[in-house]
C-alpha positions in Angstrom: -1.7 -13.4 -1.6 -1.1 -15.0 1.5 2.2 -16.6 0.0 3.3 -12.4 -0.9 5.7 -10.9 1.5 5.5 -7.8 1.8 8.8 -5.3 3.4 7.5 -2.3 4.3 10.7 0.4 4.8 9.8 3.4 6.3 11.2 6.8 7.6 10.2 10.7 8.9 9.3 12.0 5.9 8.3 8.2 3.5 8.6 4.7 3.2 8.0 2.1 0.6 6.1 -1.6 0.6 7.8 -4.0 -1.5 7.3 -7.3 -2.5 9.3 -9.6 -5.3 7.5 -12.7 -7.1 9.2 -14.4 -9.8 12.5 -12.5 -9.2 10.7 -9.2 -10.3 9.4 -6.2 -7.7 6.3 -4.6 -7.5 6.4 -1.7 -4.8 3.8 1.3 -3.6 5.3 4.5 -2.0 4.1 6.9 0.5 4.7 10.3 2.0 4.3 11.2 5.6 2.0 13.7 6.4 2.8 14.1 9.7 2.5 12.0 12.2 -1.0 10.1 12.1 -1.3 10.2 7.3 0.7 9.1 5.2 0.0 9.7 1.1 -0.1 7.3 -0.8 1.3 8.7 -3.9 2.9 5.9 -6.4 2.3 1.9 -6.9 4.2 -0.1 -9.6 3.4 -3.5 -10.8 5.2 -4.9 -13.5 3.1 -6.6 -16.0 4.3 -10.0 -15.5 2.5 -9.7 -12.0 -1.7 -8.5 -12.9 -3.2 -11.1 -12.0 -1.9 -12.1 -9.1 -3.5 -9.3 -6.8 0.0 -8.0 -6.1 -1.2 -4.6 -6.4 -3.9 -5.2 -4.1 -1.7 -6.8 -1.2 0.5 -4.1 -1.2 -3.1 -1.9 -0.1 -3.8 -4.3 2.5 -1.1 -3.8 4.1 -0.9 -0.3 4.3 -4.4 -0.8 5.6 -3.1 -3.7 8.8 0.2 -1.0 9.4 -2.7 2.3 9.7 -4.6 0.2 12.1 -2.6 -1.2 13.8 -0.1 1.9 14.3 -3.0 4.0 14.3 -2.8 6.0 11.0 -5.2 6.8 8.1 -4.3 6.8 4.6 -4.6 9.5 1.9 -4.6 7.7 -1.9 -3.1 10.1 -4.0 -2.9 7.0 -6.4 -5.6 6.1 -8.7 -4.5 3.1 -8.1 -4.6 2.8 -3.7 -7.4 4.6 -4.4 -10.1 2.5 -5.8 -8.8 -0.9 -4.4 -9.4 1.6 -1.1 -12.9 2.3 -2.8 -13.9 -1.2 -3.5 -13.1 -2.4 -0.2 -15.9 -0.1 1.7 -14.7 -2.5 5.1 -10.8 -0.5 5.0 -13.1 3.1 4.8 -11.6 3.1 8.8 -8.1 3.6 7.7 -9.1 6.1 4.9 -9.1 9.8 5.5 
């Protein structure tokens, strides 16, 4: 996971985390729920990236940003929710 470069595009209403691996893009999108919460609503990772932990890296970056910027994550996306549930050490970033 250390060599996965994640980009964040952010706006007043939402944004996305994305990365390119072997010429293909994976993304995780979110909507803003006020200034102190984001709702992760979709994670899309191509089949070619399965097993590379790209989806996990996207969620982990959102947790890092939530801690650094003092916001909480509401995981509407089933994948993001599953990853957050599997990592009790991330629960401080979840609402």
